[in-house]
Structure formats: C-alpha cells, structure tokens
KOLMAR-90985 format. One line per 8 residues: their letters; for each residue x, y, z of C-alpha. Coordinates in Angstrom, 3 decimals, decimal comma, always signed. Example, Ala and Ser with C-alpha at 12.3 -4.5 7.8 and 13.67 -1.06 7.14 Angstrom:
2
AS) +12,300 -4,500 +7,800 ~ +13,670 -1,060 +7,140
end
This chain:
477
GTSLAVTG) -20,018 +17,956 -25,846 ~ -17,060 +18,478 -23,399 ~ -19,457 +19,265 -20,624 ~ -21,421 +16,034 -21,290 ~ -18,268 +13,886 -21,095 ~ -17,137 +15,435 -18,056 ~ -20,351 +15,520 -15,953 ~ -21,118 +12,083 -17,501
GIALMVRL) -17,821 +10,787 -16,017 ~ -18,320 +12,303 -12,866 ~ -21,927 +10,727 -12,543 ~ -20,591 +7,503 -13,854 ~ -17,751 +7,119 -11,094 ~ -20,188 +8,092 -8,411 ~ -23,166 +5,849 -9,536 ~ -20,822 +2,854 -9,975
LIPRFLGP) -20,058 +3,148 -6,312 ~ -23,403 +2,888 -5,370 ~ -24,110 -0,921 -5,676 ~ -20,855 -1,719 -3,709 ~ -21,713 +0,220 -0,886 ~ -25,561 -0,754 -0,656 ~ -25,188 -4,340 -1,722 ~ -27,577 -6,356 -4,103
SAFGELRL) -30,634 -6,089 -1,933 ~ -30,610 -2,513 -0,888 ~ -29,535 -1,541 -4,294 ~ -32,320 -3,660 -5,817 ~ -34,824 -1,535 -3,754 ~ -33,281 +1,572 -4,898 ~ -33,286 +0,722 -8,350 ~ -36,929 -0,369 -8,337
AESVAEML) -37,934 +2,903 -6,783 ~ -35,788 +4,619 -9,590 ~ -37,144 +2,776 -12,168 ~ -40,650 +3,855 -11,419 ~ -39,841 +7,402 -11,111 ~ -37,906 +7,273 -14,103 ~ -41,269 +6,011 -15,950 ~ -42,843 +9,119 -14,360
FVVLTLGV) -39,992 +11,358 -15,986 ~ -40,637 +10,023 -19,137 ~ -44,335 +10,673 -19,058 ~ -43,669 +14,193 -17,643 ~ -41,340 +15,098 -20,870 ~ -44,703 +15,112 -22,878 ~ -42,422 +15,018 -26,035 ~ -42,086 +18,666 -25,796
DTQLRLDA) -38,239 +18,897 -25,373 ~ -37,637 +17,459 -28,938 ~ -40,471 +19,855 -30,359 ~ -38,867 +22,759 -28,555 ~ -35,552 +22,151 -30,168 ~ -36,950 +21,847 -33,686 ~ -39,211 +25,185 -33,027 ~ -36,466 +27,143 -31,490
AVDPLKAR) -34,081 +26,613 -34,265 ~ -36,351 +28,126 -36,750 ~ -38,963 +30,132 -34,521 ~ -37,612 +30,816 -31,033 ~ -40,313 +33,291 -30,140 ~ -42,888 +30,322 -30,426 ~ -40,791 +28,285 -28,148 ~ -40,260 +30,808 -25,497
GYLCGVAA) -44,059 +31,377 -25,452 ~ -45,239 +28,026 -24,474 ~ -42,422 +26,823 -21,934 ~ -43,977 +28,053 -18,807 ~ -47,653 +26,770 -19,918 ~ -46,208 +23,224 -20,226 ~ -44,420 +23,479 -17,032 ~ -47,612 +23,942 -15,199
FRLALGAA) -49,121 +21,206 -16,810 ~ -46,200 +18,982 -15,878 ~ -46,284 +19,883 -12,200 ~ -50,020 +18,914 -11,899 ~ -49,462 +15,410 -13,930 ~ -46,481 +14,963 -11,793 ~ -48,371 +15,227 -8,665 ~ -51,100 +13,007 -10,190
GIAGAIVV) -48,574 +10,447 -11,198 ~ -46,953 +10,157 -7,919 ~ -50,086 +9,345 -6,168 ~ -50,959 +6,808 -8,750 ~ -47,803 +5,128 -8,698 ~ -48,032 +4,885 -4,981 ~ -51,300 +2,860 -5,193 ~ -49,439 +0,669 -7,987
LRAMGSSE) -46,495 +0,038 -5,643 ~ -48,546 -0,931 -2,650 ~ -50,570 -3,313 -4,875 ~ -47,417 -4,931 -5,880 ~ -46,540 -5,494 -2,178 ~ -43,535 -3,078 -2,170 ~ -42,524 -1,965 +1,368 ~ -42,973 +1,472 +2,791
HVIVLFVL) -39,263 +1,893 +2,464 ~ -39,322 +1,441 -1,464 ~ -42,312 +3,725 -1,498 ~ -40,566 +6,807 +0,440 ~ -37,570 +6,268 -1,883 ~ -40,090 +6,415 -5,011 ~ -41,667 +9,722 -3,708 ~ -38,295 +11,295 -2,962
VAVSQTFL) -36,741 +10,053 -6,616 ~ -40,026 +10,917 -8,171 ~ -39,808 +14,617 -6,927 ~ -36,323 +14,851 -8,117 ~ -37,331 +13,750 -11,519 ~ -39,903 +16,364 -11,621 ~ -37,167 +18,954 -11,060 ~ -35,037 +17,152 -13,500
VLNNTYAA) -37,691 +17,095 -16,426 ~ -38,144 +20,882 -16,152 ~ -34,458 +21,386 -16,063 ~ -34,135 +19,474 -19,141 ~ -36,601 +22,002 -21,045 ~ -34,498 +24,769 -19,855 ~ -31,381 +23,328 -21,295 ~ -33,303 +22,413 -24,701
LEHASGDV) -34,060 +26,235 -24,968 ~ -30,287 +26,991 -24,400 ~ -29,422 +24,247 -26,807 ~ -31,533 +25,603 -29,498 ~ -30,518 +29,263 -28,664 ~ -26,825 +28,503 -29,466 ~ -25,616 +29,791 -25,920 ~ -24,242 +26,505 -24,452
AWLARINF) -21,343 +27,964 -22,502 ~ -23,227 +29,174 -19,422 ~ -25,087 +25,833 -19,446 ~ -21,950 +23,855 -19,538 ~ -20,572 +25,698 -16,518 ~ -23,592 +25,350 -14,450 ~ -24,186 +21,667 -15,247 ~ -20,437 +20,979 -14,446
GMKALWAA) -20,698 +22,916 -11,305 ~ -23,874 +21,199 -10,038 ~ -22,658 +17,726 -10,926 ~ -19,395 +18,279 -9,271 ~ -21,348 +19,439 -6,046 ~ -23,716 +16,327 -6,268 ~ -20,442 +14,034 -6,729 ~ -18,859 +15,539 -3,423
VMVAVLFQ) -22,097 +15,052 -1,430 ~ -22,680 +11,536 -2,768 ~ -19,266 +10,453 -1,890 ~ -19,572 +12,032 +1,490 ~ -22,956 +10,090 +1,998 ~ -21,469 +6,710 +0,785 ~ -18,694 +6,684 +2,945 ~ -20,485 +8,077 +6,180
AASGLAIA) -23,890 +6,736 +5,968 ~ -24,565 +4,909 +2,757 ~ -28,377 +4,314 +2,380 ~ -30,903 +4,816 -0,446 ~ -32,755 +7,409 +1,560 ~ -29,752 +9,846 +1,749 ~ -28,937 +8,983 -1,994 ~ -32,421 +10,095 -3,074
MTALSIEA) -32,255 +13,321 -0,781 ~ -28,743 +14,300 -2,100 ~ -30,394 +14,059 -5,693 ~ -33,457 +15,902 -5,001 ~ -31,471 +18,850 -3,219 ~ -29,260 +19,310 -6,070 ~ -32,061 +19,298 -9,025 ~ -33,904 +21,826 -6,840
LRFAFFTV) -31,037 +24,080 -6,714 ~ -30,392 +23,558 -10,531 ~ -33,924 +24,445 -11,041 ~ -33,699 +27,651 -9,122 ~ -30,482 +28,842 -11,416 ~ -32,312 +27,981 -14,433 ~ -35,468 +29,997 -13,640 ~ -33,394 +32,979 -12,739
RGIRWHRL) -31,692 +32,433 -15,954 ~ -34,811 +32,237 -18,059 ~ -36,296 +35,264 -16,583 ~ -33,166 +37,627 -16,897 ~ -31,743 +36,479 -20,107 ~ -34,749 +34,867 -22,112 ~ -37,461 +36,952 -20,764 ~ -39,723 +34,266 -19,778
QLRPNLPM) -42,943 +35,409 -18,271 ~ -43,947 +33,215 -15,312 ~ -47,516 +33,609 -16,010 ~ -48,448 +30,387 -18,108 ~ -49,992 +30,829 -21,737 ~ -52,159 +27,794 -21,339 ~ -53,628 +27,904 -25,122 ~ -49,854 +27,995 -26,517
AIGALTVS) -49,033 +25,078 -24,153 ~ -52,044 +23,019 -25,335 ~ -51,137 +23,729 -29,104 ~ -47,378 +22,584 -28,293 ~ -48,652 +19,395 -26,523 ~ -50,953 +18,432 -29,265 ~ -48,079 +18,833 -31,757 ~ -45,731 +16,860 -29,539
FPLFLNAV) -48,105 +14,097 -28,739 ~ -46,576 +11,363 -31,106 ~ -42,987 +12,544 -29,812 ~ -44,352 +12,104 -26,309 ~ -45,921 +8,478 -27,369 ~ -42,413 +7,536 -28,732 ~ -40,421 +8,568 -25,792 ~ -42,647 +6,770 -23,347
THNLYARI) -42,962 +3,448 -25,302 ~ -39,265 +3,468 -26,041 ~ -38,320 +3,976 -22,262 ~ -40,598 +1,073 -21,360 ~ -38,295 -1,288 -22,628 ~ -35,814 -1,857 -19,649 ~ -38,397 -0,767 -17,249 ~ -40,496 -3,858 -18,412
GIGWLAAT) -37,725 -6,291 -17,282 ~ -37,061 -4,432 -13,980 ~ -40,764 -4,563 -13,109 ~ -41,131 -8,439 -14,140 ~ -38,071 -9,203 -12,291 ~ -39,288 -7,494 -9,066 ~ -42,684 -9,076 -9,372 ~ -41,179 -12,765 -9,995
RGDVEVGF) -37,744 -13,003 -8,872 ~ -37,214 -10,435 -6,102 ~ -34,752 -7,610 -5,263 ~ -31,536 -9,528 -5,600 ~ -32,022 -10,208 -9,356 ~ -33,180 -6,661 -9,799 ~ -29,878 -5,593 -8,215 ~ -27,940 -7,846 -10,771
YGAALNVA) -30,063 -6,422 -13,716 ~ -29,619 -3,149 -12,362 ~ -25,744 -3,136 -12,060 ~ -25,349 -4,583 -15,575 ~ -27,664 -1,665 -16,803 ~ -25,658 +0,853 -14,936 ~ -22,404 -0,347 -16,800 ~ -24,045 -0,545 -20,156
SVALVCTP) -25,398 +2,877 -19,598 ~ -21,572 +3,999 -19,636 ~ -21,342 +3,533 -23,400 ~ -24,610 +5,590 -23,885 ~ -23,182 +8,622 -22,386 ~ -23,203 +10,347 -25,944 ~ -26,970 +9,478 -26,780 ~ -28,054 +12,977 -25,489
LLSWVLVP) -25,655 +14,692 -27,523 ~ -27,285 +13,075 -30,653 ~ -30,545 +14,981 -29,669 ~ -29,031 +18,084 -28,440 ~ -27,146 +18,608 -31,866 ~ -28,778 +16,661 -34,307 ~ -32,505 +17,763 -34,007 ~ -31,847 +21,687 -34,300
STARAAAS) -29,102 +21,067 -37,040 ~ -31,192 +18,790 -39,149 ~ -34,142 +21,503 -38,868 ~ -31,727 +24,155 -40,242 ~ -30,196 +21,885 -42,725 ~ -33,690 +20,733 -44,143 ~ -34,653 +24,408 -44,467 ~ -31,428 +24,902 -46,696
SAQEANQL) -31,554 +21,742 -48,740 ~ -32,750 +18,253 -48,626 ~ -29,178 +17,146 -49,702 ~ -27,594 +18,951 -46,896 ~ -29,908 +17,284 -44,309 ~ -29,267 +13,664 -45,787 ~ -25,573 +14,109 -45,768 ~ -25,940 +15,359 -42,004
VSGALRIS) -27,866 +12,084 -41,026 ~ -25,422 +10,021 -43,012 ~ -22,531 +11,392 -40,998 ~ -24,389 +10,976 -37,862 ~ -25,053 +7,319 -38,379 ~ -21,508 +6,868 -39,309 ~ -20,405 +8,532 -36,112 ~ -22,918 +6,502 -33,848
LLIGVPLG) -21,581 +3,077 -35,249 ~ -17,985 +4,207 -34,690 ~ -18,962 +4,969 -30,809 ~ -21,335 +2,053 -30,412 ~ -19,961 -0,988 -32,108 ~ -16,332 -0,733 -30,215 ~ -18,058 -0,025 -26,969 ~ -20,396 -2,904 -27,122
VAFHVGAA) -17,591 -5,279 -28,100 ~ -15,609 -3,977 -25,278 ~ -18,389 -4,468 -22,717 ~ -19,179 -7,795 -24,028 ~ -15,600 -8,978 -23,950 ~ -14,633 -7,478 -20,515 ~ -18,094 -8,028 -18,698 ~ -16,679 -10,023 -15,919
LCVETLFG) -13,812 -7,933 -15,332 ~ -15,879 -4,694 -15,423 ~ -18,390 -6,092 -12,792 ~ -15,912 -7,427 -10,412 ~ -13,834 -4,381 -10,406 ~ -16,607 -2,004 -10,260 ~ -19,081 -3,803 -7,877 ~ -17,079 -6,724 -6,191
RDYLPAAS) -17,359 -10,332 -6,374 ~ -21,051 -10,409 -4,932 ~ -22,284 -9,045 -8,213 ~ -20,518 -11,411 -10,503 ~ -23,508 -13,048 -11,750 ~ -24,250 -9,731 -13,255 ~ -21,353 -10,321 -15,894 ~ -23,443 -12,703 -17,901
VLQVMAPT) -26,466 -10,092 -18,002 ~ -24,098 -7,510 -19,062 ~ -22,608 -9,709 -21,877 ~ -26,257 -10,093 -23,343 ~ -26,913 -6,451 -22,845 ~ -23,451 -5,104 -24,898 ~ -24,860 -5,430 -28,368 ~ -27,724 -3,112 -27,512
VALTYMST) -25,428 +0,050 -27,189 ~ -24,593 +0,041 -31,062 ~ -28,460 -0,779 -31,855 ~ -29,501 +2,152 -29,561 ~ -27,065 +4,523 -30,902 ~ -28,322 +3,407 -34,515 ~ -31,872 +3,661 -33,665 ~ -31,617 +7,150 -31,990
VCAIALIQ) -30,292 +8,722 -35,255 ~ -32,766 +6,965 -37,434 ~ -35,741 +8,255 -35,534 ~ -34,545 +11,663 -35,249 ~ -33,956 +11,648 -39,083 ~ -37,521 +10,470 -39,527 ~ -39,210 +12,841 -37,221 ~ -37,378 +15,704 -38,956
RGRTWTVA) -39,150 +14,618 -42,284 ~ -42,566 +14,714 -40,334 ~ -43,011 +11,065 -39,670 ~ -43,303 +11,252 -36,052 ~ -46,405 +8,974 -35,939 ~ -44,374 +6,278 -37,814 ~ -41,781 +6,381 -35,124 ~ -44,039 +6,427 -32,352
GVSLAGVL) -45,649 +3,170 -33,873 ~ -42,336 +1,383 -34,162 ~ -41,801 +2,207 -30,544 ~ -45,441 +0,964 -29,381 ~ -44,602 -2,210 -31,411 ~ -41,271 -2,648 -29,498 ~ -43,246 -2,464 -26,226 ~ -45,561 -5,282 -27,252
ATLAFTAV) -42,540 -7,226 -28,396 ~ -40,813 -6,675 -24,973 ~ -43,663 -7,637 -23,230 ~ -43,975 -11,078 -25,440 ~ -40,258 -11,592 -25,123 ~ -40,066 -11,045 -21,569 ~ -42,914 -13,211 -20,595 ~ -41,142 -16,181 -22,384
LVPWGARV) -37,435 -15,338 -21,739 ~ -37,471 -14,469 -17,777 ~ -38,929 -17,868 -16,839 ~ -36,936 -19,482 -19,353 ~ -33,758 -17,967 -18,031 ~ -34,637 -18,522 -14,445 ~ -35,079 -22,314 -15,171 ~ -32,042 -22,812 -17,525
LGPAGGAQ) -29,115 -20,224 -16,904 ~ -28,761 -20,554 -13,020 ~ -27,703 -17,640 -10,948 ~ -29,187 -14,342 -12,268 ~ -30,927 -16,407 -15,094 ~ -34,057 -14,256 -14,800 ~ -32,019 -11,238 -15,057 ~ -30,402 -12,769 -18,138
GAAWAELA) -33,667 -13,400 -19,618 ~ -34,843 -9,804 -19,152 ~ -31,762 -8,766 -20,971 ~ -32,234 -11,280 -23,901 ~ -35,724 -9,687 -24,034 ~ -34,208 -6,134 -24,081 ~ -31,654 -7,274 -26,931 ~ -34,362 -8,977 -29,029
TEAVVAMV) -36,626 -5,809 -28,916 ~ -33,780 -3,319 -29,641 ~ -32,618 -5,427 -32,567 ~ -36,306 -5,612 -34,079 ~ -36,658 -1,757 -33,561 ~ -33,481 -1,024 -35,117 ~ -33,816 -2,944 -38,107 ~ -37,377 -1,575 -38,977
LATLSREY) -36,034 +1,968 -38,276 ~ -33,141 +1,510 -40,487 ~ -35,249 +0,153 -43,385 ~ -37,731 +3,061 -43,001 ~ -34,635 +5,367 -43,407 ~ -33,002 +3,364 -45,867 ~ -31,928 +6,163 -48,150 ~ -29,471 +7,606 -45,706
WMDARLLR) -27,417 +4,518 -45,819 ~ -26,712 +4,866 -49,373 ~ -23,481 +6,481 -48,637 ~ -20,106 +4,929 -49,753 ~ -18,219 +6,093 -46,502 ~ -20,913 +5,072 -44,284 ~ -21,131 +1,486 -45,945 ~ -17,327 +1,316 -45,788
TAGALGGG) -17,191 +1,951 -42,097 ~ -20,027 -0,483 -41,341 ~ -18,148 -3,296 -43,110 ~ -14,987 -2,555 -41,463 ~ -16,627 -2,622 -38,225 ~ -18,199 -5,855 -39,087 ~ -15,055 -7,508 -39,946 ~ -13,569 -6,090 -36,291
VAAVALLV) -16,596 -7,875 -34,580 ~ -15,895 -10,974 -36,583 ~ -11,942 -10,934 -35,816 ~ -12,952 -10,586 -32,016 ~ -15,380 -13,376 -32,255 ~ -12,809 -15,670 -33,974 ~ -10,223 -14,752 -31,152 ~ -12,550 -15,625 -28,142
WMTSLSNV) -13,456 -18,649 -29,825 ~ -10,003 -20,003 -30,597 ~ -8,077 -18,844 -27,235 ~ -8,700 -19,308 -23,423 ~ -6,929 -16,047 -22,322 ~ -7,729 -14,358 -18,969 ~ -10,004 -11,354 -18,657 ~ -7,316 -8,682 -19,015
DLLLASAV) -5,216 -10,334 -21,687 ~ -8,408 -11,295 -23,561 ~ -9,662 -7,712 -23,537 ~ -6,299 -6,339 -24,847 ~ -6,021 -9,146 -27,342 ~ -9,573 -8,127 -28,452 ~ -8,577 -4,715 -28,720 ~ -5,763 -5,301 -30,998
AFVAAFLV) -7,586 -7,634 -33,369 ~ -10,713 -5,339 -33,631 ~ -8,378 -2,206 -34,427 ~ -6,342 -4,197 -36,771 ~ -9,099 -5,622 -38,917 ~ -11,101 -2,241 -38,885 ~ -7,882 -0,288 -40,281 ~ -7,043 -2,936 -42,760
LGGIDRAD) -10,832 -3,092 -44,139 ~ -10,453 +0,847 -44,614 ~ -12,820 +2,107 -41,528 ~ -10,885 +5,140 -41,419 ~ -9,870 +7,238 -44,411 ~ -7,662 +10,410 -44,965 ~ -10,832 +12,788 -44,916 ~ -11,455 +11,685 -41,264
VAFCRRVM) -7,738 +12,376 -40,234 ~ -7,823 +15,779 -41,767 ~ -11,268 +16,519 -40,181 ~ -10,217 +15,706 -36,673 ~ -7,023 +17,872 -37,061 ~ -9,267 +20,760 -38,153 ~ -11,236 +20,150 -35,387 ~ -8,695 +19,997 -32,704
TRSRPTLS) -6,773 +23,344 -34,212 ~ -9,495 +25,524 -35,042 ~ -11,043 +27,679 -32,256 ~ -15,251 +27,535 -32,503 ~ -16,551 +30,147 -30,077 ~ -20,194 +30,001 -28,913 ~ -22,722 +31,504 -31,180 ~ -24,714 +34,523 -29,968
PVLSP) -27,737 +33,510 -28,210 ~ -30,950 +33,659 -30,513 ~ -33,282 +34,623 -27,713 ~ -31,032 +37,441 -26,128 ~ -32,608 +40,637 -25,712
end
C-alpha cells in the first residue's frame, strides 16, 4: 500500500505536467494513441492475473506452471493486435504521427502486462517487500527522465519512448527474479497455459468490456469532435484517475484474501467483503465530492487556463469515483463465489449501455453545452453506465450489505453529500473558499451521523503501532 501510494503520487505529479507542456492538440494525439494501446493492454491480460492470484493463494505450484506459457500467447497476440490496430487507425484517418505514438505505447503496454503478471505472483506469494522496492526505483527513474524530457524537448514521441524503456528494464529485473527466486522455467508449458486461459475467459471478458467504457468516449470524440475535445476529456480523466489510485490495491489484497477466507468459512469471507465495501465508500465518496466541488480549481492549477473547459467534464466524472470503488469490490466478491460469467455479463451489458448513451449524449452535449460540450456528453455517458453497473452488482451481492456498520457509514456519507449540495446551492463562494467550506460541512455531517465509531479509531491505532513483517514467500525454494 505504501509503495502504491508513493509510486502513484510520483506518476500523478508527472502525468499532470504532460498536458500543460504539450497543449490540448498534441496531448489529444498522445491520449488517442494511449487509449488504443490501453485497449490492447486489456486484451493482453487475458484475465489471467486475477485467476493467478486465486490459484497462487491456495495452489502456488499450479500458478507457477502456466505463467511462461501465458507470456508466449501474449507476445503472439500482442504482435497481431498492434498490426490490426494500425489498420484501424489508418481507416479512422489518424496521422502517421499518431500511429507511431501508438506503436511505441503499445510495445510499452505489452511489457507492462507481462510485468503485472510477475507482480501478481509476488502478491499472492506474500513477498511484497522486494516488489515495493523495485517498483519505487523504476518509478523514480521514470519520473526523473520524464521531467528532463518535458523541460528540454517535450513531445509525445519522447514521452512514449521513455515509458517503453522503463518498462523493458523492469521486465528484465522481473525475469531474473522469477528464474532465481521462483524457479520459473522459460520453456512454455502450453497445455497448462491453455487450461488457465480457458478458466480465465469470463474474467478476460469482464476486463475487456469494463475497460471499454471510457475508451468508447475517447474514440467517439476523436471521430466526431477532434483532438482538442479529446484533450479536454483526457485531462479530466487524468484528474479523476487520481482518486482511483487505490483500486489496484483492492485486487492485489482482496482477491487472494477472499480465496483464503472462503477456504476457512463463508462467514469470514462475508465479513471481509463487507469491510472492503465500507472502506471503498470511505475512500470514494469524499474524493468524488472534492473533485466535483474543486473541479475548476484543479484543472486551472494543474493544466492552465487553456484547459478550463475540462472543469465541467471533471464535475460530471467525479461521482464515478465512488461507483467504481463499489463496483470493484462487488465484482471481486461475486468472482470469488464462482459467478464470473455473471460479472462478465454485467460488464458486457455496460458496454452496450455506453454505446447507446454515447451515441445520444455526445451530439446532445455538442449542441447544448458549449465549449467541451461533446466531452461533457461522453462524461455523462460514462457516469450513466457506471451507475447502472454499480446498481446491478450491488443488487447481486446484496447479502454483503446487510452489515450494521456498513449501512451506518453509507448513511453518514449520504448525509455529508447532502450537506455539501445544500452549501453549494445556498452560497456563492469562490473556488478555494467553497472547497474548504465543503470539506468542513461534509466532515461535520459525517461525524454527527456516526460514520466513524470507536472500533475504527482503535483499529487505526493498532495498525499504526504494530509491526507487520512481510510473510515468507510461498514459492521460495
């Protein structure tokens, strides 16, 4: 968690500089290339990382056996995916510059997905200290090179080359670690890999469809509204992603933890999921409120006045933060119970809903909402989709919500949101004053309504004062 917070903070500071140095048009080109490459990244995951965490938590030798075979499939699929995406980009009328950017980012994403699978093995084995150190070192090196690039010769090509070089170096470290520590064989076991991919297919379908939500908006804007609105949408998305920095931790911790808890008792697993839902709301709701109220201040401070139209886009996106956290926990809980096809079906329905919402709301926004109106429409489409998906997943996992502390916290958070809404409606404060007043109103309402109890305080005190050494690796020789 500490490593994620530090490396995420470093990445955030650097990525927030990129739009300022490139400008809306050049950043729009880079964001389009990244968006297409990120979809390739989602395809290359093949759903295996979640399955690997589940397997390695209870049967580590099985997980180790199919890792290299899966890597071989990914490399072949990655090469084919890059070639196919180039054809699509040319058909869309993208420039050669965007295509070159895409190729560089796509190769970098290929290394990234392989590195993430190595990391999943480390998470499930219980040895995270080495992983935390190497991630911090690589992220610090990336940040140093990126800052130098931005101040000396800011360009999308230089940014993409930097990311590619760092991910390739990290892959080399992970490969040496896998051979020496986990005794990985570089000869792929294709039958085991095929078996793992077959079992992981519903997880793969869920990952692909869920990650299409925001990509559909970017693709639609690129095809109908141009690079500038893509830049506005991408800038708002960059800020909103700050609030989602903890979502990987949910998967890293909750997937293997629920597998072990379920092996012990159903009650223990239910308590774990209810607690995770409570934590996700405690993180997501306040952050969503803060980004909605302080959207203009955030955008102008981070990117400059040229990006001010993106503030209205960020305001629309802000509520998706809490919805995403909640959906992630509910999906993990359903997957642990073996309902992977159900989760995949919900995500597939979400993609269809996104297409329908986007087709209606982007043209509507462009006509009615003024500057960045198309981007606002895409944000409204994303929000509507996330709301529908979160509602369905919460209904399917309703037994986890029957926890008194969770319900009390949810009610207190709702009271805090209502207090902020009333404050915004009744006052006309400036950006900074409004943000501070909203924070006070939210916290006051939350505490008065009993969102935090003595058990929470005692737990935090124990966590801060007790040493928790890293577990011995499950896969060590």
